[in-house]
N, C-alpha and C positions, 0 to 999 in steps of 0.2 A: 472315814476321812472328812473333815469341815469342807465347807464350800472353799474351793481355792481362791475365789476374790476375797473372801473374807480372811484366808490365810495372809494373802498378800498385804492386804491393808493393815492386819495386825502386825506384821514384820516391819512394814515400811514406817508405821507411826510410833513403834515402839521406841522407847529412850535408851538407845544403846551406848549413850554418852553418860558420863559422870563427873563430878568435881574431884574424883580420887581415882585417876588411872592407874596409880600405884599400887600393886596388888597387897593383899595382906599375907602373913608369912606361909599360909596354906594353900595359897592360890597362885595362879600364873596370870601376868599382862605381858605385852610385848615389852613395856618400858624395862622389864627385869633383865633383858638382854644385854642391857647399856650399864648395868651395875652401878659401881660407886662414881663412875665418871658423869652421872647425871647431877648437873651443879644447880640447876633451878628451873621453875617452870617460868618460861617467858611470856607465854599468854594462851588464853583458853576461849573458846566459843562454844556453840551449841553443837559442832561436829568435829572440832579438832582440838588437840593439845599440843604446844610446843615447848620444847625443851633445850637448853644450852648444856652441851659435854664439855668437860675439860678436866685434863690430868697433866702430869707432867710430860707427856708426849704430844700435845697439842690441843687442839679444840675441836667442838663439832657442833652440829644443830640438828634436830630431828622432828618432824611433825608427824604425830600420830592421830590416826582416823580410826574410829571404834566403828565399823562397817556394818556388821550384822552380830547378833547374838554368838559370840565365841570366834569371831573373825576380825582382825584388827590389819590395818595397812599402815606401814611408815615410810616416809621419805627420810632418807640419811644423807647428810651433807658432812662428810668427814674430811679433817685436815689434821689427823693425828695419826699416830704408829699404832694404836691400839684403843679399844675402848673397854674391854671386860675379859680381864684373866682369869675370872672366876666364875663363869656362867655354870650353874649346876643344871642337871638334868631335869626335865620337867615332863609329867607324866602326862600322856594322851596329848602332846602337843606335835605339831608339825611347822617346821619353818621352811619358809620358801624366800629365796632373794633372788633379784634382778640386779646385775650390775649395770650401770649406764655407763660409766667412766671410771678410771683408777684401776686397782687390783685390791683383791681381797684374799687372805690366808686364813683358812679355817683349819684349826687343829682339833681332831675329835679322838676322843680316847687319850692315849699317851704318845702315840707315834705316828699317826697318820696326819698328813698335811695335803691339803688340797687347796687350788688356786684358782680364782675367777677373775675373768678379764672382761671386758666392754662387751655388751650382748649376751652374758651367759646367763643363765638359770640354773639356781641350785635349789633342791630341796632335799629334807632329811627329818627324821624323827627325832624328837630330844627326850625319847622315853628313857634311854639307857646312855646318852652321850652327855660327857662334860664337854661343854661348847667353848671355844675360845675364838675370837676373832681378832687379826691384826691387818694393818693396811701397810704393805712392804714400802710404797712410795708415798706413804702419809698423804693419800688424796684418794678418795672414793665417794662416789655418788650413786646411789641406787634406791631400790625399794624392797622393803622385806614385808611378807604377808604371813603373820600367823595363825593358825587353826587350832584352836583348844576343842577337841571334841567332846569333852567333859561339860563343855558349856553352851554346845548347840543344842537349843532348845527343840521341843518337840515340833513346833510351828515351823521353824527355820529347816527342820530336818524335812517336813513335809513339802517345803516350798522347793528345796532343793532336788528333793524326788521328783516333784512335778516338771522341773528342767532337766531331768535326766542325769543329775548329777550323782556320782556315785562316792558317797563318802568313805564307804568299807575300802573300795578299791584305793582310794587316794591314800588313806590311811596305811594299807598293806603296802603300796608302791613304796612308800616313803621309808618303810621298815626293812625293806629288802635288801638294804644296803646301807651303811653307814653315813654314806653321803653320796650324791649323784649329782654331776653336773651335766647339763644339756649346753653343749656349745652354741654359740651364735646362730639362734633359729628364727627365720623370717615372721612366722607365726607368733612366737613370744615376743619380738622385737616390736610388732604391731600393737599386742596389747599394752606393752609398759610405756613404749616411746610417748604415746599420745597421754599419757598420765602427766608428761612433764609439759605439755602445750595446752591442756583445756585451761578456758578461763576459770578463776576462783568462784565466779558466781556459781557455775553449775558443777563445781569440782567434786563435791560431796556424791552427789547422785550419778556422777560419772563414775567416780570411783567404785560405786556399788555395781554399776553394770559391768565393769571391767574386771571385777572380782568374779563376778558369776562366769564370765567369759573364761577368766584363768581356770576355775573350778571344771569347767566342761572339758577344757583342752586337757587337763590332768587326769580327769577320768576315763579318758581314751589314749592317754600317752603310753608307748611301749619303748623304754629306753633303750632296748636292744636295738630298734629300729632307727634310732636318733643317733646324732652325732654325739654320743655321750661318753664321758670318762670318769673314771673312778683314779684321778691323778693323784699321786701321793709320792711323796720323796722322804728319804729317811732322815731322823731326827740328827744324825752327824752331819748328813749333808746339808741341811739346812742352817745348822750352827756353822760350818764352813763358809757357806756361800753369804751369809749375813756378816760375816768377819770380814770377808773379801770385799763386800759393798761397804762397810764401814771404812776400810783401808783406802778404797777408791775415792770416797768420797773427801777422806782427810787429805789426800794428796791428788785430787782432783787436776791439778796443773800439769801433773807428769802422765807419760804415757806408758802404759805396761802391756806387754803381749799376752796372750794367752800361756804361752810357755813360761814366761816370768811368774805369772801368778799361780801355774800349776805347781811350779818347784817350790815357790816361798810358802806355800799353804798345802802342800803335799796331796794334791788332789789331782786326778787324771783330768788332761785336757777335755775329752769328751763329758765326762760328767760335770765339769766344770760348765761348759758353754750350755749344756743341757739343762742343768739346775739352775743356774742365774737366769736364762730366759725363762723358765718354769716360775720363777719366785718374782722376778722384775719385769717381765713382760717384752725383753728386747735383748738383743746381744750386748755384751759389755761394751764394744765399739759404740753401737749406736746409744745406748743408754748413757753414756759419760759424754758423748758429744753433744747430747740433748743438755745434759746437766750443767756443763760448762758454758753453753748458750744462756742457760737460766740465769747462771751466775753473772754474766755479762750484761744481759737485759737488767737486772737489778742495779747493777754498778751504773750502765747508762741513766737510770732514774734517780739514783740516791747519791752519786758522786760527780765531781767536775774532771774526773780523770779522763785523758786523752784517749781516743780509740785504740792509739798503738799502745798505751801503758795498759788499758784492759786487755787486749789481745795477749800481751805478754803476762797478764796475771792470769788467766785462763790458760795458759800453755800453747798459743799459737805463735810461733817465731816470726810467721810472715803475717803483717796485720792485713794484705789483701786477700788471703785466704780466710782469715776471719770474717772480714767484711763479706765475701761470698757466702760463707756457711751462715752467717748472722741473716743477710738478705733471704737466703732460701728457706729458712724458718719462720721469720716475722715478716718476710714480707717488702721490708724497705731496709736500705743501709743504715748502720749504726747512729750515723749522723742525722739521718732522716728523723729515725725513731726518737733520738732525743729530743728534737725538736717538738714533735709531737707530744710527748709526755711533760 
């Protein structure tokens, strides 16, 4: 093995960036995960590439950092229902995702749906999986790390070996299941949360340190000892739940009970409650209450309707109850909120 100091120097001084992060047809790059939604390159410098995403479901922005040979990190800022419904398998590639806020739905194969919420970490091999990602609430912020084992240089492998990172174990761990979620974990949170607060001046170096820390954690990770899940719902259940969600959003001013919805959509109350929370992260009552208040908040900003008119529009018969609910969510009564905006 070469002098370890020389190895480190070669890796840190190597040009891991380039002007064309989009891969050629026979290679993989993280940008491939986003498919045709990539609308254009916003900016680029020596350490990062920024892209705008857009399709009929909304918009998004990503910032891609080529960290080490074969390892990339992407910041995701999504306000869209999906970004890529045609992700193809990628040989020798592991995808790691951290959800900062919002929700992410991942479909692997034909029938397995998994959901991530704030604080969750997921990892999987893309070797044999056709990967699709959607965002049920059209809101997702998170970080993606991809490892392409075929692009890990010999020098990089030596560096990782010196740091006791076991790439073979990480690769094996990712392929043991189609998809693994580690639910909110303090160690994982510590790694990723700091990536959102580090000053831009030192961000690239900090990302490198944190990626190495992540690889060390994954080397020792035993999913059976963590609060991990291989959550999945059937395709038919997901279809019904999304139909119910669309119905509720369309008729948001009305209030439907679980039994009403169960009868209307021919789904058991137990499955309805469990599956809706699994997909959208909250009970139907809490989800729709917040949605109505978000509609009200927008109306306070964009219309001159009175508080009573807004309350009636979103289904509150009593304006005082609307005021109390709004204040509990936004911290001030509707009239004071309107003055501030």
